[in-house]
N, CA and C atoms as a LAMMPS dump frame, in Angstrom:
ITEM: TIMESTEP
0
ITEM: NUMBER OF ATOMS
408
ITEM: BOX BOUNDS ff ff ff
-5.0000000000000000e+02 5.0000000000000000e+02
-5.0000000000000000e+02 5.0000000000000000e+02
-5.0000000000000000e+02 5.0000000000000000e+02
ITEM: ATOMS id mol type element x y z
1 1 1 N 391.307 237.309 297.417
2 1 2 C 390.098 236.52 297.486
3 1 3 C 389.656 236.222 296.067
4 2 1 N 389.218 235.024 295.857
5 2 2 C 388.732 234.593 294.533
6 2 3 C 387.53 235.443 294.119
7 3 1 N 387.45 236.078 293.028
8 3 2 C 386.369 236.977 292.624
9 3 3 C 384.957 236.205 292.66
10 4 1 N 384.928 234.888 292.181
11 4 2 C 383.698 234.195 292.306
12 4 3 C 383.278 233.914 293.762
13 5 1 N 384.188 233.61 294.59
14 5 2 C 383.823 233.519 296.051
15 5 3 C 383.33 234.733 296.677
16 6 1 N 383.938 235.852 296.258
17 6 2 C 383.475 237.134 296.767
18 6 3 C 382.074 237.42 296.317
19 7 1 N 381.732 237.073 295.105
20 7 2 C 380.466 237.375 294.523
21 7 3 C 379.441 236.483 295.187
22 8 1 N 379.775 235.187 295.435
23 8 2 C 378.801 234.317 296.089
24 8 3 C 378.618 234.777 297.637
25 9 1 N 379.646 235.125 298.208
26 9 2 C 379.531 235.754 299.601
27 9 3 C 378.586 236.982 299.655
28 10 1 N 378.743 237.829 298.733
29 10 2 C 377.96 239 298.59
30 10 3 C 376.511 238.665 298.335
31 11 1 N 376.228 237.69 297.465
32 11 2 C 374.793 237.27 297.278
33 11 3 C 374.225 236.528 298.477
34 12 1 N 374.992 235.817 299.222
35 12 2 C 374.559 235.071 300.343
36 12 3 C 374.13 236.142 301.393
37 13 1 N 375.033 237.209 301.651
38 13 2 C 374.739 238.272 302.542
39 13 3 C 373.477 238.923 302.215
40 14 1 N 373.394 239.37 300.885
41 14 2 C 372.085 240.003 300.491
42 14 3 C 370.894 239.153 300.811
43 15 1 N 371.017 237.883 300.5
44 15 2 C 369.738 236.982 300.829
45 15 3 C 369.461 236.896 302.316
46 16 1 N 370.468 236.75 302.988
47 16 2 C 370.299 236.685 304.525
48 16 3 C 369.766 238.034 304.998
49 17 1 N 370.151 239.059 304.48
50 17 2 C 369.732 240.38 304.935
51 17 3 C 368.254 240.546 304.654
52 18 1 N 367.819 240.15 303.462
53 18 2 C 366.339 240.232 303.178
54 18 3 C 365.576 239.332 304.122
55 19 1 N 366.009 238.104 304.299
56 19 2 C 365.348 237.227 305.124
57 19 3 C 365.294 237.706 306.651
58 20 1 N 366.441 238.183 307.122
59 20 2 C 366.438 238.764 308.405
60 20 3 C 365.572 239.945 308.549
61 21 1 N 365.618 240.84 307.627
62 21 2 C 364.708 241.957 307.542
63 21 3 C 363.271 241.576 307.75
64 22 1 N 362.821 240.59 306.914
65 22 2 C 361.422 240.134 306.922
66 22 3 C 361.083 239.509 308.166
67 23 1 N 362.15 238.758 308.81
68 23 2 C 361.862 238.037 310.004
69 23 3 C 361.723 239.076 311.186
70 24 1 N 362.517 240.207 311.076
71 24 2 C 362.451 241.238 312.179
72 24 3 C 361.288 242.077 312.054
73 25 1 N 360.616 242.136 310.927
74 25 2 C 359.408 243.049 310.688
75 25 3 C 358.377 242.15 310.031
76 26 1 N 357.71 241.274 310.748
77 26 2 C 356.843 240.309 310.209
78 26 3 C 355.395 241.072 310.017
79 27 1 N 355.344 241.878 309.028
80 27 2 C 354.055 242.607 308.825
81 27 3 C 353.666 242.311 307.399
82 28 1 N 352.433 242.443 307.096
83 28 2 C 351.952 242.245 305.691
84 28 3 C 352.627 243.364 304.89
85 29 1 N 352.827 244.55 305.312
86 29 2 C 353.437 245.538 304.596
87 29 3 C 354.918 245.214 304.179
88 30 1 N 355.615 244.552 305.072
89 30 2 C 356.952 244.207 304.741
90 30 3 C 357.047 243.137 303.676
91 31 1 N 355.998 242.208 303.713
92 31 2 C 355.943 241.229 302.572
93 31 3 C 355.586 241.908 301.226
94 32 1 N 354.632 242.917 301.413
95 32 2 C 354.176 243.614 300.212
96 32 3 C 355.442 244.277 299.576
97 33 1 N 356.297 244.994 300.363
98 33 2 C 357.481 245.547 299.764
99 33 3 C 358.382 244.589 299.086
100 34 1 N 358.498 243.412 299.65
101 34 2 C 359.455 242.387 299.166
102 34 3 C 358.86 241.876 297.765
103 35 1 N 357.452 241.821 297.731
104 35 2 C 356.896 241.218 296.559
105 35 3 C 356.699 242.204 295.408
106 36 1 N 357.102 243.595 295.582
107 36 2 C 356.749 244.625 294.695
108 36 3 C 357.373 244.198 293.393
109 37 1 N 358.322 243.487 293.19
110 37 2 C 359.02 243.202 291.874
111 37 3 C 357.987 242.452 291.035
112 38 1 N 357.006 241.821 291.503
113 38 2 C 356.016 241.153 290.656
114 38 3 C 355.087 242.147 290.077
115 39 1 N 355.077 243.291 290.496
116 39 2 C 354.26 244.449 289.918
117 39 3 C 355.093 245.204 288.882
118 40 1 N 356.304 245.414 288.994
119 40 2 C 356.986 246.408 288.328
120 40 3 C 358.222 245.818 287.436
121 41 1 N 358.732 244.728 287.836
122 41 2 C 359.961 244.125 287.269
123 41 3 C 359.808 242.699 286.85
124 42 1 N 360.197 242.434 285.597
125 42 2 C 360.142 241.062 285.16
126 42 3 C 361.476 240.295 285.402
127 43 1 N 362.451 241.002 285.67
128 43 2 C 363.77 240.373 286.022
129 43 3 C 363.827 239.628 287.344
130 44 1 N 364.543 238.517 287.331
131 44 2 C 364.726 237.904 288.604
132 44 3 C 365.461 238.806 289.603
133 45 1 N 365.064 238.606 290.945
134 45 2 C 365.775 239.34 292.025
135 45 3 C 365.669 238.57 293.2
136 46 1 N 366.451 238.916 294.208
137 46 2 C 366.425 238.161 295.475
138 46 3 C 365.058 238.398 296.157
139 47 1 N 364.575 239.617 296.06
140 47 2 C 363.272 239.975 296.756
141 47 3 C 362.139 239.082 296.079
142 48 1 N 362.162 238.95 294.747
143 48 2 C 361.168 238.115 294.158
144 48 3 C 361.295 236.7 294.528
145 49 1 N 362.517 236.21 294.628
146 49 2 C 362.833 234.866 295.074
147 49 3 C 362.25 234.683 296.534
148 50 1 N 362.465 235.623 297.426
149 50 2 C 362.055 235.346 298.747
150 50 3 C 360.498 235.396 298.734
151 51 1 N 359.903 236.298 298.001
152 51 2 C 358.419 236.314 297.918
153 51 3 C 357.955 235.016 297.384
154 52 1 N 358.555 234.454 296.301
155 52 2 C 358.081 233.262 295.782
156 52 3 C 358.174 232.229 296.718
157 53 1 N 359.293 232.141 297.441
158 53 2 C 359.431 231.124 298.508
159 53 3 C 358.403 231.183 299.595
160 54 1 N 358.092 232.467 299.992
161 54 2 C 357.049 232.621 300.986
162 54 3 C 355.715 232.009 300.556
163 55 1 N 355.408 232.298 299.276
164 55 2 C 354.13 231.92 298.66
165 55 3 C 354.117 230.331 298.67
166 56 1 N 355.289 229.759 298.157
167 56 2 C 355.376 228.288 298.094
168 56 3 C 355.126 227.683 299.497
169 57 1 N 355.806 228.171 300.515
170 57 2 C 355.78 227.603 301.867
171 57 3 C 354.486 227.842 302.522
172 58 1 N 353.859 229.036 302.334
173 58 2 C 352.513 229.346 302.798
174 58 3 C 351.517 228.377 302.269
175 59 1 N 351.55 228.206 300.934
176 59 2 C 350.516 227.361 300.281
177 59 3 C 350.772 225.87 300.603
178 60 1 N 351.927 225.346 300.723
179 60 2 C 352.275 224.079 301.158
180 60 3 C 351.785 223.719 302.562
181 61 1 N 351.851 224.731 303.342
182 61 2 C 351.402 224.566 304.821
183 61 3 C 349.957 224.589 304.929
184 62 1 N 349.218 225.189 303.96
185 62 2 C 347.778 225.291 304.033
186 62 3 C 347.002 224.245 303.234
187 63 1 N 347.615 223.799 302.12
188 63 2 C 346.921 222.892 301.311
189 63 3 C 346.356 221.625 301.95
190 64 1 N 345.095 221.436 301.978
191 64 2 C 344.524 220.306 302.632
192 64 3 C 344.316 220.497 304.237
193 65 1 N 344.747 221.686 304.743
194 65 2 C 344.591 221.792 306.081
195 65 3 C 343.117 221.972 306.578
196 66 1 N 342.854 221.617 307.801
197 66 2 C 341.544 221.766 308.4
198 66 3 C 341.651 222.957 309.351
199 67 1 N 340.84 224.015 309.112
200 67 2 C 340.859 225.218 309.916
201 67 3 C 339.455 225.494 310.465
202 68 1 N 339.337 226.138 311.577
203 68 2 C 338.134 226.627 312.064
204 68 3 C 337.704 227.853 311.45
205 69 1 N 336.493 227.953 311.013
206 69 2 C 336.067 229.275 310.463
207 69 3 C 335.491 230.076 311.593
208 70 1 N 335.027 231.3 311.311
209 70 2 C 334.586 232.223 312.365
210 70 3 C 333.316 231.744 313.049
211 71 1 N 332.624 230.693 312.641
212 71 2 C 331.522 230.04 313.294
213 71 3 C 331.832 228.818 313.99
214 72 1 N 333.107 228.474 313.992
215 72 2 C 333.531 227.293 314.736
216 72 3 C 333.376 226.033 313.927
217 73 1 N 333.248 226.088 312.666
218 73 2 C 332.95 224.914 311.795
219 73 3 C 334.275 224.578 311.08
220 74 1 N 334.79 223.322 311.149
221 74 2 C 335.983 222.922 310.45
222 74 3 C 335.866 223.042 309.013
223 75 1 N 336.763 223.589 308.407
224 75 2 C 336.781 223.802 306.886
225 75 3 C 338.06 223.211 306.342
226 76 1 N 338.037 222.534 305.179
227 76 2 C 339.334 222.1 304.55
228 76 3 C 339.676 223.159 303.529
229 77 1 N 340.961 223.369 303.487
230 77 2 C 341.524 224.482 302.47
231 77 3 C 341.984 223.648 301.2
232 78 1 N 341.508 224.268 300.054
233 78 2 C 341.957 223.742 298.745
234 78 3 C 342.338 225.021 297.928
235 79 1 N 343.241 224.897 297.038
236 79 2 C 343.703 225.957 296.193
237 79 3 C 343.208 225.79 294.805
238 80 1 N 342.994 226.755 294.101
239 80 2 C 342.841 226.607 292.601
240 80 3 C 344.079 225.997 292.014
241 81 1 N 343.866 225.149 291.127
242 81 2 C 344.959 224.378 290.492
243 81 3 C 345.784 225.147 289.536
244 82 1 N 345.165 226.178 288.91
245 82 2 C 345.79 226.855 287.815
246 82 3 C 346.594 228.19 288.265
247 83 1 N 346.871 228.324 289.562
248 83 2 C 347.606 229.564 289.97
249 83 3 C 349.067 229.214 290.291
250 84 1 N 349.983 230.144 290.217
251 84 2 C 351.327 229.977 290.549
252 84 3 C 351.721 230.987 291.586
253 85 1 N 353.018 230.964 292.003
254 85 2 C 353.421 232.007 293.038
255 85 3 C 353.312 233.469 292.507
256 86 1 N 353.584 233.621 291.266
257 86 2 C 353.494 234.968 290.641
258 86 3 C 352.045 235.584 290.762
259 87 1 N 351.15 234.575 290.44
260 87 2 C 349.682 234.997 290.501
261 87 3 C 349.342 235.309 291.857
262 88 1 N 349.772 234.549 292.923
263 88 2 C 349.573 234.808 294.302
264 88 3 C 350.069 236.08 294.719
265 89 1 N 351.361 236.387 294.282
266 89 2 C 351.975 237.646 294.722
267 89 3 C 351.208 238.905 294.115
268 90 1 N 350.741 238.747 292.881
269 90 2 C 350.078 239.844 292.232
270 90 3 C 348.716 240.027 292.866
271 91 1 N 348.028 238.936 293.261
272 91 2 C 346.708 239.13 294.061
273 91 3 C 346.984 239.72 295.416
274 92 1 N 348.082 239.324 296.033
275 92 2 C 348.394 239.913 297.355
276 92 3 C 348.669 241.405 297.196
277 93 1 N 349.415 241.796 296.162
278 93 2 C 349.696 243.217 295.998
279 93 3 C 348.391 244.038 295.78
280 94 1 N 347.553 243.465 294.9
281 94 2 C 346.259 244.162 294.555
282 94 3 C 345.4 244.274 295.967
283 95 1 N 345.413 243.193 296.701
284 95 2 C 344.558 243.23 297.853
285 95 3 C 345.158 244.292 298.853
286 96 1 N 346.472 244.335 299.012
287 96 2 C 347.143 245.338 299.892
288 96 3 C 346.832 246.675 299.407
289 97 1 N 346.79 246.885 298.059
290 97 2 C 346.509 248.226 297.513
291 97 3 C 345.125 248.723 298.066
292 98 1 N 344.087 247.732 298.094
293 98 2 C 342.781 248.054 298.408
294 98 3 C 342.516 247.937 299.997
295 99 1 N 343.434 247.447 300.709
296 99 2 C 343.214 247.136 302.134
297 99 3 C 344.466 247.635 302.995
298 100 1 N 344.755 248.95 302.93
299 100 2 C 345.863 249.457 303.691
300 100 3 C 345.721 249.27 305.203
301 101 1 N 344.579 248.997 305.706
302 101 2 C 344.367 248.764 307.126
303 101 3 C 344.99 247.526 307.535
304 102 1 N 345.34 246.604 306.668
305 102 2 C 345.966 245.365 307.018
306 102 3 C 347.504 245.379 306.929
307 103 1 N 348.148 246.572 306.753
308 103 2 C 349.502 246.605 306.536
309 103 3 C 350.322 246.309 307.877
310 104 1 N 349.707 246.364 308.959
311 104 2 C 350.418 245.918 310.184
312 104 3 C 350.002 244.54 310.7
313 105 1 N 349.162 243.81 309.927
314 105 2 C 348.723 242.45 310.113
315 105 3 C 349.872 241.506 309.937
316 106 1 N 349.785 240.391 310.464
317 106 2 C 350.797 239.261 310.121
318 106 3 C 350.626 238.934 308.709
319 107 1 N 351.644 238.626 307.909
320 107 2 C 351.555 238.407 306.573
321 107 3 C 350.692 237.184 306.256
322 108 1 N 350.743 236.211 307.007
323 108 2 C 349.944 234.985 306.736
324 108 3 C 348.494 235.283 306.833
325 109 1 N 348.019 236.266 307.626
326 109 2 C 346.619 236.492 307.677
327 109 3 C 346.145 237.366 306.424
328 110 1 N 346.979 238.394 306.141
329 110 2 C 346.635 239.295 304.967
330 110 3 C 346.734 238.459 303.662
331 111 1 N 347.577 237.495 303.677
332 111 2 C 347.763 236.658 302.453
333 111 3 C 346.505 235.829 302.352
334 112 1 N 346.05 235.185 303.384
335 112 2 C 344.842 234.429 303.364
336 112 3 C 343.586 235.253 303.077
337 113 1 N 343.56 236.477 303.456
338 113 2 C 342.427 237.337 303.053
339 113 3 C 342.468 237.625 301.518
340 114 1 N 343.763 237.892 301.047
341 114 2 C 343.879 238.076 299.637
342 114 3 C 343.519 236.954 298.788
343 115 1 N 343.921 235.781 299.203
344 115 2 C 343.652 234.587 298.346
345 115 3 C 342.148 234.249 298.343
346 116 1 N 341.497 234.464 299.528
347 116 2 C 340.006 234.251 299.539
348 116 3 C 339.351 235.25 298.767
349 117 1 N 339.786 236.542 298.721
350 117 2 C 339.167 237.601 297.975
351 117 3 C 339.345 237.361 296.52
352 118 1 N 340.385 236.867 296.094
353 118 2 C 340.694 236.514 294.618
354 118 3 C 340.183 235.166 294.165
355 119 1 N 339.487 234.376 295.112
356 119 2 C 338.966 233.033 294.762
357 119 3 C 340.124 232.038 294.444
358 120 1 N 341.259 232.272 295.039
359 120 2 C 342.41 231.33 294.788
360 120 3 C 342.313 230.134 295.806
361 121 1 N 341.526 230.395 296.938
362 121 2 C 341.333 229.372 297.925
363 121 3 C 339.806 229.109 298.07
364 122 1 N 339.549 227.828 298.243
365 122 2 C 338.084 227.479 298.611
366 122 3 C 338.105 226.758 299.928
367 123 1 N 337.13 227.065 300.69
368 123 2 C 336.987 226.455 301.992
369 123 3 C 335.687 225.586 301.907
370 124 1 N 335.834 224.326 302.257
371 124 2 C 334.67 223.34 302.222
372 124 3 C 334.443 222.703 303.505
373 125 1 N 333.337 222.584 304.044
374 125 2 C 333.085 221.93 305.391
375 125 3 C 333.661 220.532 305.35
376 126 1 N 334.357 220.153 306.392
377 126 2 C 334.886 218.833 306.616
378 126 3 C 333.673 217.822 306.798
379 127 1 N 333.666 216.778 306.152
380 127 2 C 332.637 215.848 306.257
381 127 3 C 332.729 215.196 307.69
382 128 1 N 331.564 215.019 308.374
383 128 2 C 331.661 214.436 309.634
384 128 3 C 331.822 212.819 309.516
385 129 1 N 331.415 212.3 308.431
386 129 2 C 331.465 210.903 308.217
387 129 3 C 332.649 210.707 307.222
388 130 1 N 333.752 210.2 307.741
389 130 2 C 334.918 209.971 306.89
390 130 3 C 334.782 209.163 305.64
391 131 1 N 333.869 208.252 305.605
392 131 2 C 333.617 207.512 304.322
393 131 3 C 333.034 208.379 303.292
394 132 1 N 332.269 209.299 303.607
395 132 2 C 331.718 210.239 302.61
396 132 3 C 332.832 211.14 302.092
397 133 1 N 333.758 211.5 302.842
398 133 2 C 334.79 212.365 302.35
399 133 3 C 335.686 211.745 301.291
400 134 1 N 335.953 210.32 301.552
401 134 2 C 336.745 209.615 300.676
402 134 3 C 336.138 209.222 299.281
403 135 1 N 334.739 209.224 299.304
404 135 2 C 334.04 208.833 298.111
405 135 3 C 333.765 210.033 297.106
406 136 1 N 334.034 211.212 297.602
407 136 2 C 333.658 212.317 296.742
408 136 3 C 334.757 212.67 295.843
């Protein structure tokens, strides 16, 4: 077997293993474990890449979304413009350190709580008059 092909196959299997593990154990604690590299290691790793990808996808899915708050009012989600995935991961880790009660929560909910707690996300009421929303 070609050594390069063997290495590529090995890396692919490692990546798929991390993704499969996270998919089989969808908890905030499993995402915390994957993102640990942002706290301790500056070197690139597959876990850090997976964590970064999760942050990118989660943010892309929420940016501009309209969600109902706990009072039933539609809010539009906006992110601070000066944050990156590493900042998001570090805030998530800090939040999980301070909120171990959320370790069994779905990652998307604990991540939302972490981003709100860190002021990375802002929620603003959706304007009922669409012309007002466009002119602001």
